[in-house]
RODO-2510 file (C-alpha; in nm, 4 decimals, decimal comma):
residues 415
     n   res          X          Y          Z
     1     x   -16,9368    21,0060     3,8099
     2     x   -16,7622    21,1628     4,1086
     3     x   -16,3867    21,1876     4,0461
     4     x   -16,1878    21,1578     4,3684
     5     x   -15,8125    21,1744     4,4326
     6     x   -15,6589    21,0516     4,7579
     7     x   -15,3466    21,1956     4,9178
     8     x   -15,2749    20,9384     5,1868
     9     x   -15,0286    20,7232     5,3766
    10     x   -15,0285    20,3596     5,4961
    11     x   -15,3993    20,3459     5,5874
    12     x   -15,4767    20,4456     5,2297
    13     x   -15,2623    20,1758     5,0675
    14     x   -15,3799    19,8961     5,2986
    15     x   -15,5129    19,6148     5,0832
    16     x   -15,8931    19,5938     5,1099
    17     x   -15,9029    19,8983     5,3352
    18     x   -16,1102    20,2160     5,3307
    19     x   -15,9967    20,3163     4,9809
    20     x   -16,1121    19,9787     4,8459
    21     x   -16,4468    20,0357     5,0154
    22     x   -16,4706    20,3806     4,8572
    23     x   -16,3787    20,2355     4,5169
    24     x   -16,6475    19,9663     4,5427
    25     x   -16,9026    20,2347     4,4580
    26     x   -16,9441    20,2252     4,0795
    27     x   -17,0451    20,5919     4,0814
    28     x   -16,7074    20,7033     4,2148
    29     x   -16,3801    20,7055     4,0212
    30     x   -16,0815    20,6937     4,2568
    31     x   -15,7178    20,7834     4,1870
    32     x   -15,4934    20,6930     4,4791
    33     x   -15,1498    20,8590     4,5010
    34     x   -15,0774    20,7459     4,8555
    35     x   -14,7495    20,6053     4,9894
    36     x   -14,7126    20,4454     5,3310
    37     x   -14,4999    20,5939     5,6104
    38     x   -14,4696    20,9309     5,4438
    39     x   -14,4666    21,2921     5,5694
    40     x   -14,6855    21,5798     5,4572
    41     x   -14,3959    21,6967     5,2408
    42     x   -14,4756    21,4117     5,0020
    43     x   -14,8203    21,5590     4,9468
    44     x   -14,6674    21,9002     4,8714
    45     x   -14,4465    21,7357     4,6097
    46     x   -14,7467    21,5520     4,4639
    47     x   -14,9419    21,8747     4,4235
    48     x   -14,6560    21,9960     4,2040
    49     x   -14,6160    21,6633     4,0210
    50     x   -14,9888    21,6063     3,9544
    51     x   -15,0804    21,9674     3,8823
    52     x   -15,2645    21,8962     3,5554
    53     x   -15,4484    21,5859     3,6771
    54     x   -15,5722    21,7715     3,9842
    55     x   -15,7612    22,0126     3,7607
    56     x   -15,9883    21,7260     3,6513
    57     x   -16,0969    21,5941     3,9933
    58     x   -16,4178    21,6786     4,1796
    59     x   -16,3022    21,6006     4,5330
    60     x   -15,9735    21,5643     4,7256
    61     x   -15,9452    21,3315     5,0255
    62     x   -15,6437    21,4016     5,2440
    63     x   -15,5286    21,1300     5,4873
    64     x   -15,2165    21,2797     5,6413
    65     x   -15,2581    21,3368     6,0134
    66     x   -15,1858    20,9839     6,1463
    67     x   -14,8164    20,9972     6,0545
    68     x   -14,7877    21,3627     6,1494
    69     x   -14,9371    21,3137     6,4970
    70     x   -14,7593    20,9878     6,5723
    71     x   -14,4143    21,0602     6,4391
    72     x   -14,3187    21,3815     6,2660
    73     x   -14,4520    21,6691     6,4769
    74     x   -14,2729    21,5531     6,7903
    75     x   -13,9412    21,5016     6,6117
    76     x   -13,8888    21,8690     6,5261
    77     x   -13,8558    22,1800     6,7402
    78     x   -14,0086    22,5273     6,7266
    79     x   -14,3227    22,4244     6,5359
    80     x   -14,1042    22,3581     6,2308
    81     x   -14,3167    22,0692     6,1123
    82     x   -14,6496    22,2379     6,1957
    83     x   -14,5465    22,5155     5,9550
    84     x   -14,4813    22,2546     5,6858
    85     x   -14,8281    22,1096     5,7418
    86     x   -14,9729    22,4588     5,7094
    87     x   -14,7857    22,4922     5,3793
    88     x   -14,9540    22,1715     5,2612
    89     x   -15,2998    22,2907     5,3630
    90     x   -15,2483    22,6357     5,2134
    91     x   -15,1133    22,4882     4,8891
    92     x   -15,3843    22,2254     4,8443
    93     x   -15,6547    22,4822     4,9190
    94     x   -15,5499    22,6840     4,6124
    95     x   -15,6702    22,3982     4,3908
    96     x   -16,0186    22,5303     4,4793
    97     x   -16,1711    22,1851     4,5071
    98     x   -16,3686    22,0406     4,7974
    99     x   -16,1120    21,8903     5,0368
   100     x   -16,1844    21,6552     5,3243
   101     x   -15,9246    21,5481     5,5776
   102     x   -16,0024    21,1870     5,6694
   103     x   -15,8925    21,1538     6,0329
   104     x   -15,9001    20,7785     6,0872
   105     x   -15,9085    20,6665     6,4524
   106     x   -15,5860    20,6433     6,6518
   107     x   -15,6247    20,4208     6,9544
   108     x   -15,5713    20,6141     7,2796
   109     x   -15,5033    20,9327     7,0837
   110     x   -15,5678    21,1407     7,3974
   111     x   -15,2541    20,9904     7,5534
   112     x   -15,0285    21,0954     7,2657
   113     x   -14,7796    21,3704     7,3458
   114     x   -14,8747    21,5488     7,0259
   115     x   -15,2527    21,5180     7,0827
   116     x   -15,2710    21,8960     7,1345
   117     x   -15,1679    21,9298     6,7719
   118     x   -15,5059    21,7885     6,6640
   119     x   -15,6734    22,1135     6,7688
   120     x   -15,4071    22,3090     6,5807
   121     x   -15,4786    22,1043     6,2672
   122     x   -15,8521    22,1651     6,2961
   123     x   -15,7938    22,5400     6,3267
   124     x   -15,5774    22,5285     6,0152
   125     x   -15,8470    22,3305     5,8324
   126     x   -16,0912    22,6078     5,9176
   127     x   -15,8561    22,8824     5,7946
   128     x   -15,8069    22,7106     5,4588
   129     x   -16,1686    22,5974     5,4077
   130     x   -16,0917    22,2268     5,4490
   131     x   -16,3584    21,9935     5,5817
   132     x   -16,2695    21,6997     5,8033
   133     x   -16,4088    21,3733     5,9384
   134     x   -16,2698    21,2982     6,2836
   135     x   -16,3382    20,9321     6,3596
   136     x   -16,1797    20,9807     6,7024
   137     x   -16,5074    21,1448     6,8036
   138     x   -16,6737    20,8042     6,8088
   139     x   -16,6388    20,5791     7,1111
   140     x   -16,7220    20,2728     6,9016
   141     x   -16,3611    20,2207     6,7878
   142     x   -16,2279    19,9676     7,0382
   143     x   -15,8766    19,8304     7,0180
   144     x   -16,0287    19,5017     6,8950
   145     x   -16,1097    19,6857     6,5720
   146     x   -15,7441    19,7812     6,5129
   147     x   -15,4503    19,5826     6,3772
   148     x   -15,2333    19,8195     6,5824
   149     x   -15,2736    20,1664     6,7319
   150     x   -15,2952    20,3450     6,3967
   151     x   -15,4394    20,0892     6,1520
   152     x   -15,7945    19,9597     6,1550
   153     x   -15,8627    19,5988     6,0656
   154     x   -15,9109    19,6045     5,6940
   155     x   -16,2720    19,4777     5,6885
   156     x   -16,3783    19,7567     5,9251
   157     x   -16,1862    20,0124     5,7178
   158     x   -16,3497    19,8727     5,4020
   159     x   -16,6933    19,9128     5,5595
   160     x   -16,6161    20,2754     5,6524
   161     x   -16,4976    20,3520     5,3006
   162     x   -16,8081    20,1923     5,1518
   163     x   -17,0392    20,3911     5,3804
   164     x   -16,8435    20,7112     5,3166
   165     x   -16,8785    20,6634     4,9408
   166     x   -17,2588    20,6792     4,9671
   167     x   -17,2446    21,0036     5,1650
   168     x   -16,9883    21,1696     4,9375
   169     x   -17,1774    21,0842     4,6198
   170     x   -17,4968    21,2475     4,7504
   171     x   -17,3306    21,5391     4,9311
   172     x   -17,3855    21,8892     4,7906
   173     x   -17,0451    22,0562     4,8082
   174     x   -17,0279    22,4345     4,7853
   175     x   -16,8316    22,6015     4,5103
   176     x   -16,4697    22,6546     4,6116
   177     x   -16,2997    22,9572     4,4549
   178     x   -16,1764    23,1524     4,7550
   179     x   -15,8055    23,0725     4,7525
   180     x   -15,5388    23,2177     4,5263
   181     x   -15,1737    23,1152     4,5287
   182     x   -14,9428    23,4129     4,5638
   183     x   -14,6089    23,2348     4,5998
   184     x   -14,4708    22,8931     4,6826
   185     x   -14,1068    22,8200     4,7788
   186     x   -14,0835    22,4493     4,6877
   187     x   -13,8902    22,2906     4,4008
   188     x   -13,8485    21,9279     4,2945
   189     x   -13,5268    21,7891     4,1448
   190     x   -13,6167    21,4668     3,9609
   191     x   -13,4289    21,1999     3,7662
   192     x   -13,4579    21,3815     3,4350
   193     x   -13,3259    21,6981     3,5979
   194     x   -13,0218    21,5009     3,7141
   195     x   -12,9600    21,3821     3,3591
   196     x   -12,9984    21,7280     3,2089
   197     x   -12,7671    21,8867     3,4668
   198     x   -12,4897    21,6256     3,4710
   199     x   -12,2783    21,4717     3,1942
   200     x   -12,2246    21,1658     3,4163
   201     x   -12,5817    21,0403     3,3780
   202     x   -12,7981    20,9581     3,0764
   203     x   -13,1639    20,8747     3,0237
   204     x   -13,0609    20,5075     3,0089
   205     x   -12,9676    20,5260     3,3768
   206     x   -13,3271    20,5936     3,4761
   207     x   -13,5171    20,2887     3,6052
   208     x   -13,8958    20,2900     3,5757
   209     x   -14,1126    20,1074     3,8319
   210     x   -14,4855    20,0483     3,8003
   211     x   -14,7140    19,8391     4,0199
   212     x   -15,0742    19,8326     4,1411
   213     x   -15,0079    20,1089     4,3929
   214     x   -14,7738    20,3548     4,2281
   215     x   -14,5530    20,4486     3,9349
   216     x   -14,2160    20,6173     3,9757
   217     x   -13,8603    20,6458     3,8434
   218     x   -13,5221    20,6358     4,0116
   219     x   -13,1569    20,6740     3,9261
   220     x   -12,8732    20,5148     4,1208
   221     x   -12,6368    20,7604     4,2842
   222     x   -12,2899    20,6654     4,1533
   223     x   -12,1256    20,9923     4,0532
   224     x   -12,1404    21,3182     4,2461
   225     x   -12,4407    21,5378     4,1667
   226     x   -12,3986    21,9133     4,1839
   227     x   -12,7040    22,0743     4,3466
   228     x   -12,5510    22,4188     4,3981
   229     x   -12,8065    22,5629     4,1541
   230     x   -13,0434    22,5514     4,4517
   231     x   -12,8291    22,7998     4,6431
   232     x   -13,0256    22,9691     4,9237
   233     x   -13,2723    22,6784     4,9285
   234     x   -13,2811    22,4042     5,1896
   235     x   -13,2909    22,0337     5,1105
   236     x   -13,5776    21,9027     5,3236
   237     x   -13,6899    21,5652     5,1818
   238     x   -13,5879    21,2788     4,9556
   239     x   -13,7875    21,0211     4,7588
   240     x   -13,6087    20,6912     4,7041
   241     x   -13,6320    20,3229     4,6173
   242     x   -13,4813    20,0689     4,8565
   243     x   -13,3822    19,7061     4,8017
   244     x   -13,3517    19,4331     5,0628
   245     x   -13,0064    19,3392     5,1955
   246     x   -12,8422    19,6530     5,0571
   247     x   -12,7454    19,9571     5,2630
   248     x   -12,8496    20,2529     5,0468
   249     x   -12,6532    20,5614     5,1488
   250     x   -12,5882    20,9207     5,0445
   251     x   -12,3907    21,2217     5,1631
   252     x   -12,4716    21,5921     5,1389
   253     x   -12,1574    21,8099     5,1363
   254     x   -12,1624    22,1871     5,1760
   255     x   -11,8876    22,4384     5,2484
   256     x   -11,9555    22,3981     5,6217
   257     x   -12,0442    22,0315     5,6721
   258     x   -12,0909    21,6828     5,5325
   259     x   -12,3845    21,4730     5,6514
   260     x   -12,4408    21,1100     5,5585
   261     x   -12,7657    20,9141     5,5786
   262     x   -12,8937    20,5660     5,5164
   263     x   -13,2398    20,5210     5,3678
   264     x   -13,4713    20,2787     5,5481
   265     x   -13,7414    20,0368     5,4322
   266     x   -13,8053    19,8272     5,1233
   267     x   -13,9522    19,9653     4,7991
   268     x   -14,0570    20,3294     4,7523
   269     x   -14,0619    20,5943     5,0248
   270     x   -14,0542    20,9694     5,0732
   271     x   -13,8759    21,0866     5,3860
   272     x   -13,8019    21,4129     5,5604
   273     x   -13,4379    21,4865     5,6366
   274     x   -13,3461    21,4874     6,0048
   275     x   -13,2806    21,8587     5,9672
   276     x   -13,2972    22,0953     5,6677
   277     x   -12,9638    22,1399     5,4907
   278     x   -12,8825    22,4873     5,3560
   279     x   -12,7535    22,4693     4,9988
   280     x   -12,4521    22,6823     4,9083
   281     x   -12,2402    22,7365     4,5973
   282     x   -12,0507    22,4079     4,6357
   283     x   -12,3157    22,1626     4,7593
   284     x   -12,3085    21,8113     4,6184
   285     x   -12,4812    21,4819     4,6857
   286     x   -12,2506    21,1807     4,6650
   287     x   -12,1814    20,8285     4,7902
   288     x   -11,9940    20,8252     5,1249
   289     x   -11,6478    20,6754     5,0856
   290     x   -11,5785    20,5664     5,4450
   291     x   -11,6893    20,5806     5,8104
   292     x   -11,9976    20,3753     5,7266
   293     x   -12,0562    20,3020     6,0952
   294     x   -12,1260    20,6734     6,1550
   295     x   -12,4057    20,6864     5,8989
   296     x   -12,7458    20,7447     6,0603
   297     x   -13,0808    20,6267     5,9256
   298     x   -13,3109    20,8982     5,7955
   299     x   -13,5315    21,0386     6,0736
   300     x   -13,3519    20,7989     6,3131
   301     x   -13,5969    20,5265     6,2211
   302     x   -13,5420    20,1843     6,3742
   303     x   -13,2980    20,0077     6,1487
   304     x   -13,0890    19,6971     6,2025
   305     x   -12,8018    19,7802     5,9697
   306     x   -12,5868    19,4819     5,8854
   307     x   -12,2496    19,6292     5,7944
   308     x   -12,1467    19,3003     5,6338
   309     x   -12,4044    19,3689     5,3641
   310     x   -12,3381    19,5548     5,0437
   311     x   -12,3340    19,9356     5,0412
   312     x   -12,4775    20,1234     4,7456
   313     x   -12,5513    20,4811     4,6492
   314     x   -12,9151    20,5720     4,7119
   315     x   -13,1671    20,4931     4,4373
   316     x   -13,2876    20,8502     4,4021
   317     x   -13,6347    20,9389     4,2751
   318     x   -13,6412    21,3096     4,3606
   319     x   -13,5156    21,5733     4,6042
   320     x   -13,7460    21,8352     4,7535
   321     x   -13,6107    22,1839     4,8256
   322     x   -13,7650    22,4844     5,0027
   323     x   -13,6462    22,8429     4,9844
   324     x   -13,5052    22,9233     5,3275
   325     x   -13,7333    23,1207     5,5627
   326     x   -14,0148    23,1178     5,3084
   327     x   -14,3564    22,9573     5,3230
   328     x   -14,6504    22,9247     5,0883
   329     x   -14,8481    23,2447     5,0610
   330     x   -15,2145    23,2504     4,9597
   331     x   -15,4915    23,5057     4,9607
   332     x   -15,7712    23,3537     5,1653
   333     x   -16,1385    23,4344     5,1911
   334     x   -16,3189    23,2558     5,4714
   335     x   -16,6088    23,0430     5,3501
   336     x   -16,9096    22,9282     5,5502
   337     x   -16,8580    22,5528     5,5332
   338     x   -17,0895    22,3062     5,7035
   339     x   -16,8398    22,0605     5,8464
   340     x   -17,1092    21,7978     5,8990
   341     x   -16,9708    21,4839     5,7367
   342     x   -16,8520    21,3467     6,0726
   343     x   -17,2126    21,3757     6,1895
   344     x   -17,3399    21,2111     5,8709
   345     x   -17,1080    20,9143     5,9325
   346     x   -17,2462    20,8623     6,2847
   347     x   -17,5155    20,6116     6,1900
   348     x   -17,2654    20,4107     5,9856
   349     x   -17,0154    20,3968     6,2705
   350     x   -17,2865    20,2775     6,5087
   351     x   -17,3338    19,9711     6,2894
   352     x   -16,9771    19,8543     6,3509
   353     x   -17,0218    19,6938     6,6933
   354     x   -17,3456    19,5348     6,5746
   355     x   -17,1918    19,3932     6,2579
   356     x   -16,8393    19,3084     6,3659
   357     x   -16,8456    19,2745     6,7444
   358     x   -17,1684    19,1166     6,8602
   359     x   -17,2000    18,9004     6,5507
   360     x   -16,8492    18,7603     6,5930
   361     x   -16,8369    18,7247     6,9700
   362     x   -17,1748    18,5508     7,0144
   363     x   -17,1518    18,2158     6,8471
   364     x   -17,5037    18,1475     6,7295
   365     x   -17,6242    17,9931     6,4069
   366     x   -17,8163    18,2948     6,2822
   367     x   -17,5160    18,5226     6,3314
   368     x   -17,2852    18,2800     6,1510
   369     x   -17,5359    18,2775     5,8659
   370     x   -17,5268    18,6576     5,8493
   371     x   -17,1457    18,6601     5,8313
   372     x   -17,1516    18,3875     5,5660
   373     x   -17,4087    18,5788     5,3616
   374     x   -17,2046    18,8991     5,3970
   375     x   -16,9077    18,7130     5,2456
   376     x   -17,1199    18,5941     4,9546
   377     x   -17,2522    18,9463     4,9006
   378     x   -16,9066    19,0984     4,8493
   379     x   -16,7218    18,8122     4,6780
   380     x   -16,7562    18,9631     4,3318
   381     x   -16,6275    19,3088     4,4316
   382     x   -16,3766    19,2249     4,7053
   383     x   -16,2567    18,8651     4,7148
   384     x   -16,0093    18,9166     4,9997
   385     x   -16,2781    19,0662     5,2232
   386     x   -16,5120    18,7779     5,1325
   387     x   -16,2385    18,5323     5,2307
   388     x   -16,1804    18,7041     5,5654
   389     x   -16,5517    18,7072     5,6471
   390     x   -16,5902    18,3427     5,5467
   391     x   -16,2893    18,2559     5,7638
   392     x   -16,4656    18,4157     6,0617
   393     x   -16,7750    18,2089     5,9810
   394     x   -16,5526    17,8983     5,9637
   395     x   -16,4028    17,9714     6,3050
   396     x   -16,7508    17,9946     6,4522
   397     x   -16,8853    17,6927     6,2609
   398     x   -16,5783    17,4775     6,1857
   399     x   -16,7788    17,1823     6,0504
   400     x   -16,9978    17,3756     5,8094
   401     x   -16,9548    17,2002     5,4684
   402     x   -17,0662    17,4962     5,2520
   403     x   -16,8316    17,7329     5,4342
   404     x   -16,5404    17,4907     5,3775
   405     x   -16,6207    17,4651     5,0063
   406     x   -16,6310    17,8450     4,9688
   407     x   -16,3034    17,8882     5,1582
   408     x   -16,1301    17,6419     4,9247
   409     x   -16,2788    17,8257     4,6270
   410     x   -16,1608    18,1648     4,7551
   411     x   -15,8111    18,0319     4,8305
   412     x   -15,7779    17,8978     4,4768
   413     x   -15,8857    18,2304     4,3249
   414     x   -15,6586    18,4356     4,5533
   415     x   -15,3547    18,2202     4,4754
***
């Protein structure tokens, strides 16, 4: 059994996506600790949080670059965010496990302002002995195969994950023991730390959430929280839970300034602060008392704030701090790694236009039969994918009685 852990973002939590395809292989055990719309800082926090579990895995798959390229790198100056990514890569390399960065295709990536950063990432992968699969190297990924610029259609992603699982299970990874952690400047301040450091909160204030994707805790910010114990650190990220129709807000107050933010989205997110905030001997986090109209969303994300709605202190899961002007330090020995998995995936990628383009576009009976049979083949391991394939067959053969019966059957099971 190959034990795999996935550090990913929205592509990795997409229902019936590439992770589901990877998991369909009975010889691979997958733990997925991905969260959509998240920065690389979340993965740094997860290395700290899952330290013991990471000792038990055989392989780490890192799906981070889509968000970094599309959003974060360009929102910071002076290579600030690139240095944070390097911290992630340096830190994860010290686990001394095989690591593969899964670089899923971004449509028209060459036109992105931050496209030059892809080469920087690949150089960093090389420095820290990290392998990568760059699906942008394949011309087969047309826009028709995407839901949007950064997300593949789930049945194509599922197929990629399934094909990748076969390669990974057979692949002979070298022994990784070249990296040693010398120092790391990151600290997490979680719900239980809030309780232990403040008489205003108790363990009963902690809310526990568990679903098919993740498990986490949060505490509602009501009373001021003193975070001056992190003096000389910078607050750089926050993990939080958001509810619909409530404006979740918080304020960081230091001796020099007070900055207020509104968290964005619904459910659980990790977000970088718009700028790092230096902690001093009087820094607190609190609920803003007024001037709500001046409160900005975290990372200036698009947000239609309705100021007639209720305001509430942020539902705080954890804060991430970094010692100012410090970065992760490791002793590195360069390894001779064959970065050939992209090449090994080439034959699989070439099947995509044959399976999902020509078969769908050309409406002929034999091709409809193939799509129908593909649905039947996966119905026991991935019902949603089977439904989607059978729906394609139905569109091409709308009067097929068997296809109609199977669609009704799938709908009943999915409901």
